[in-house]
N, C-alpha and C positions, 0 to 999 in steps of 0.2 A: 502492499499499500505506500501509496508516494504521498510525505504530509507538508504540506508549505507551515510557515511559521509568519507570520503578520506582528508586525510588534518584534522581531527577531533580535534588536540589541538592546531590552527593556530589562527589566531583569526579570520576569514571566517571561519572556522571550528566549531569552538566553538559558534557564533553566527545562523551557519545553522542548530546544536542539539538544539539551544532553541527554534527555528522556527517549527521545527520537532516535536520538545516533548509538543506545546503547541497547534498544529493543529489538527484539528479533521479529523480520515480517516487514520490517516498516525500512521506508528509502525516507532520507531527506530530501524534497522536492526544492528548497531554495526558501529562503527570507527576504523580508524586505523590510523597511522602513522609512521613514522619512526623507526625502530629497536634502537635507542638509543636515543629515548625520552623520558625524565623523567615523562610525563605523563603515558606511558603504565601502565595497571593496574586497573588509577584512575577509576571509577563509571565517566561513561562522566556525569549524572544529576550533581553527586557533582563537573563537573570537571566547567562544565558552571553556577556554582551557587544558581540549584535545591537541590533537595532533591535526595536520590540515587534513581535508573531507575533500579537497576542490569545488565546495560550493559557496559561492559569494553571497556576501548580504548584499543588497539590490532594492533600487526603489520602485519596480513598475511592478503592482500589485498584481495587474492584470493578465499581466504575463504570468506570474506563479500560479496566480487563480485557475487558467489557463491549465496550467501541469498538472496540478496537483490533483489527489481524490481528494482529500479533505484538509483543509487548512484549519488551523488553530492560532486563534486571537486572545491575547490582551495589551488593549491599547485606549488608545483616545477616542471616546464617543463619537464625533465625525468622522475622523478615519474606520471606525467601525460600519457606521453606515454608508458610506462613502463603497467597503466591500462585501457586504451584503447585497449593494446593488448588483455588482461587477460578479458575484457569485452565483446570483439564482438563474442568469441565462445559460450556467456553465453546465447549471446540474450539479456544483461542486458542494459536497457537506463541507459546513463552517460550524465548529467550536468555539464559540464565546465565552472567555471569561471577562469581559470589559463591562466596567461597572460607572455609576455615575451616568446613565443613559438617560436622553428626555423623552416625554410622551411621541414627541415627532421620528425619534431616533426607533424607540420602543415598535411605534406603528410600522415606519420602516421595513422592521428584522418580520412583523407578521406577514406580511405580503409578499416579500422574500421568501417566507416560509411554505409557501404554496406551489412553488416552484422548484424547490431543493429543501433538503433535509438538514434543518440548524440543532444545534444544543445549545441553547444558554442557557447559564449559570451566575449567579453571583458568586459562587464558593463552589471549588469543586473536589475539597476533599470529604471519605466517607464520612469521618468523623459531625461534619459541620452540616451536612444531608441527614444524619443519625437525630442531630438536636433539631434541624426543625420543626422532622416528628415528634418531638420529644415538647417541643415547646407548643405545637397546633394541640398534644392532646393533655397537659397541664393545662393548658387556659382554658378549653373545653369544660374541663373537670371543675375550677376555681371560679367563683362567680365576681363580675366586677365589682361587686357590694362589698365584700370579703377580702380579696386579693388585689392590690396593685399591681402591674408589669410596667418596668423597667428595662433598657436595653442598654448596656455598657459595651464600647466597642474601645481599644485600643491598637493604633498601629502606627509603623514607622513616621520619619518627621516631613516625607519626601509624597506622601499619599495625597490626591489630589480633592479629594472629597469627600463628603463626611452628611450625617453619617455614611458609617459602609453600604456598601452594596448588600455583604451579608447579615447586617443588621437590620436593614428596612426589609431581609428577605424573613429575617427573623419577627420581627413586625408584625409581616403578612401572615405569617403561620399564627401567631398568636390571634392575632384579627379576626383569621378562618373561626380559630378554635372558639373564640366569641361572639359570631355571627354577625364582626360588624364593619365598616370599611376603614382600613386603617385611615385613610385622606382626614375624615373624619375623626379618628379619635388620637391622631398621632399628636404628639408636646414634646415639640423641638425646640432647643436654645434655651433653655431657661434663663431669664437672667432681670436682677433687679427685685423688686416687691412687686412677684407674679398671682398672689395670692395663694389661697389652699386650692390645694391641687385637686383637680378637677377630676370625678370619680367615673371609671372605664376608662383613663387617658391610659395611653400608651407609651411612654414617656422614651427621650433618646437623648445618651450621653456620647458624645468621641472626644477620645484624647488620643494624642500624637506625639510623640518624642525617639529620640534613640533611631533603633534599627530593630523594631518590635514588628515580629513576622503577621501576626494578629492575632487579637486575642477578642472573645465573645462570649458575654455574662448575660444573661437573662433570669432576672431578680424576680419572682414573685411574692409580693411584701407582704402578710395580711398583720393582725392583730397578735401580738406575742409568738409569731414564729415566722417564718419566711425558707422559700425554696429557693435556692440558686443554681441551674444548667451553667454551667462552662465548658467551650472549647479553648486551647488555647494551642496554639501553631509556632511551631520552633524552627521550620525547614521549611519555605516555599515550594521546594520541588514535592511538595505532597499536593500543592495546586496539579503543576504539572505532571505530575501517574497520573492525578484525577482527568485530568485532560486529555491524554493518550489514550486512556481506558475509553474514554465518549468517542474519540475521533476513530478508534477499531468497533466500537460499537453500534456509530450513526455512517459508516460506509456502509453501501447498498441498500439505505435505510427510504424508503417511499416520502414523498415531502412532508415537510409537515414542522412543527414547534414542539422539540421536546427539552423534559430537563432531566438535570441530573438524578431526579430519579425513578425516570424511568430505565437510565443506562445501569442503575442499581438493583433494580428491582422493587423499589421501595415504594410505598402505596401511598397517596394525597400529598405528591410533591406536583409544584408548580413553576413552570418556567420566570 
């Protein structure tokens, strides 16, 4: 299977390249990044600390998408929106780990999924996807009148979107469990004299610092007791491994928008 990497010079792009190079039955079709990136022209094997593989970083996404069976992408929202439009006419499978997507970009993904197979996930790790299911289950069991929900996440200092895509996915899971709309229930970025906590709100807090790969905690706080569900990532290669697993699963699938829960055979997941 020929796998292309979009956003190849980023932290996750490099991790994905390393996983593809080590995987049996997979060939690195190529990698692309933005036209002004200093990594362009470098051998992709050398870029990730391995020996040369004879494939260099380029900036022609259209050519790579046409060549690859599946592309894996952790990049910027605007770039992802452009890439899904290129992948659909070629029926190229597309694994998307990009976060911070706006509604127009999400709509573009849904439209492209009518023509090709797309697997989109805010987080590719097995542990986080189990956490999503647990969050929905606990939220369904604990009523809003007696238990408040707070979602706390921390990432490295370079992350540009907040709350993280995974935190928002956890909020969606909690909202599904409670049968409410997250847009109406979410309470983000408290500051100043905010007044008492709104009953039924799903709160978010985002921390940034150092080289944290990603911590996520869902807190169910009641009177006299508290339940905390926590996932800590210490190596971003868990996401790369999950993305490669998704790419293998996606290859040859009919058009549609899939979730990591589909890949892992877990019930109740949503992309």
